[in-house]
N, C-alpha and C positions, 0 to 999 in steps of 0.2 A: 246429596247423592254421592254414592262411594265412589272413588277412583276406579276407573275401569267400567262404570254402569252405563249401559246403552240408554240414550235420553229420547233420541228418536231415531227412525229408521227411512232411508229412501222409500218413497211410495206410501206411507203413512198419511191418511187424511187427518187434517187438523185445521182449526180456525183460531189462530193466535200465533204468538210467538215467544220466546223465551228471553229474558235479562239475566246476565250472570252477575250476582252479588258478590261472590266470592268463590275463589278456584279458577281453574282453567277448563275449557272443553276444546276438543278437537273436532272441526267439522271437515268430514271427508266422505269419501264413498267407497264402500267395499265391493271388489269386484268377485265374479264368480268363481275366478281361479285363485281366489284368496289374497290377492294383491290390495292394497289401500292407496288411495289417492288422498293425501290431506290437502284442503284448501286454506284451512287456517288454524290457528291454536289461540283461541280468545280466552279472554280474561274479564275480571270485574270492570262492569260498567258496558261491555259488549252485549250485542243481541245477536239472535240467530232464530232462523224460521220465519221470518219476515218475508222471504221470497215467495215461498209457498203461499203465506196468508196474503200478500196483496197482488199476488200473481193468480189466486183462484186455481192453484194446481196441488196436486201432491207434493208431500216432501220431496225435496230434490237431492238431499244430502243425509247421511247418518250422522249423528253427533254422540260423542262419547266422553265421559268425564274423564279429563287427563288426570286431575288430582281430586280430593274431596271438592265438591263444589256446591254452593247454595245458590239456587235458580228462583227466579220468580216468574211465574205463568202469566203472560199477558194475555187474556181472552179478546175475542172479538169484539164484545159489547164494550168492555173497558176502552179498547183502542178505538172505537168509534166514539165514545164520550170524550176521550181525551183529546182527540183530533178536533172536535167540535168545540171545546171548551177551552183549553189549554194551548195556545199558540207555541209556547215553549217546547212542548211535547212534539209536535210537528218539527220544529227546528232542531230538536235534539235527533229524533229519528232521520230526518233528511242529512244531517250531519253525520250519522252513523251509517247510512247507505253510502253516502259519497265517499267515506273513508273506507268503506269496503270495495268499493270501486277501484278507487286509487290503488289500494294494496293488490287488488287483481291485476292492473295494468302494470304496476310496478314488478310484479312477480313474472308475469309473461315476458317483460323486457329483461330482466335479469337471468331467467331460464335461458334465454337464447342468447345473452352477449356476457354472462360473467362465468368466472370460474367458481369451482364448488365452494373454496375458500371465502370469496366475497359473498356467494349468496348465504352461507351460513351466518357470517358477521353481520349482513344486513338483516338477516331475518332477526337475530337477537336485538338489533338495534332498533328495530320496527316493533317487536313486542314490549322492549323496556320503555320505548316512547309512550306506549299505549297503556301499559300495565303497571308501570314502575320499575323500579330495579330489583326485585325479587320475582323471579319467572318460575312459575310452577310448570315445569315442562322436562320432560326426559329427553336424553340424547337421541332415544329412537324416534320420538315425536318430531323433534327438530330435524333429524334426517330426512323424515317422511315429508315434512313440510316442504323442503327444499329439495327433494327428489335426489339426495345422495345416499350413501350408504352410511351406515351406523359407524363403521370405522373411520370413514373420512370424517364424520362429524367430531367423533372423538378425538382424532388427531388435531383438528382446528380448534376446538373449544380447550384441549389441552395447551396448546401453544398459547392462547389468549389467557388462560390462567396462569401459565408461567410467566407472561407479561405483566401481571397484575391487572388485567382489564376486567376480569371476571372471576368469581369464585365457585367453584362446584361442589353440589351436596347431592345427596339422594334426591332423585326427582325434582331437581331445583338447580336453577343457574342463577347466581345473584351478579348483577352489573355493577362493578365498583367503580369503573372509570367510564361513563357513557361518552363524554367529549373525545377521549381518545379512542374507544370503539369506533365511533362516528366518523372520525378523521380516517381510519382504515378501512371503514365501508364506502368512504368517497374518493378513495386513491384510483 
């Protein structure tokens, strides 16, 4: 899937979900006014679309390839078979859902209590812990994720790069010093 490609749209009917094998995907909602609310930027090993599948409702979010991405479609028949025959699949799926709920709770708390700078730093730390040090994410997507302007995000990541905690590249952020970044995030 090419960067920028729409993978699913809110309201779509479907009977399965997606596993990200490589690349990154923004899970969001596009508003009628053109605004976008980004709920997560997911990477390799993450799943999306399970809310609609298990809830028996239409898709609740839009999903857009943030970078070139390789996706694996997990259809309803395969899900049923794996849940019945592979206990490790059920554990992995429950862990994924629990991780997403934890991230949502943390985001609600940070939106209410933290500065823009700390929200950007915490988002980078969270993504690096899930996806590894090389993040396929634009500064705009990061800004949308934490609910700040692109200019504010650029200022924060610039300071982090000057401090030697991250390196910036085109459509990518590399975390060089996760421990140092995490220490900043927890101040």
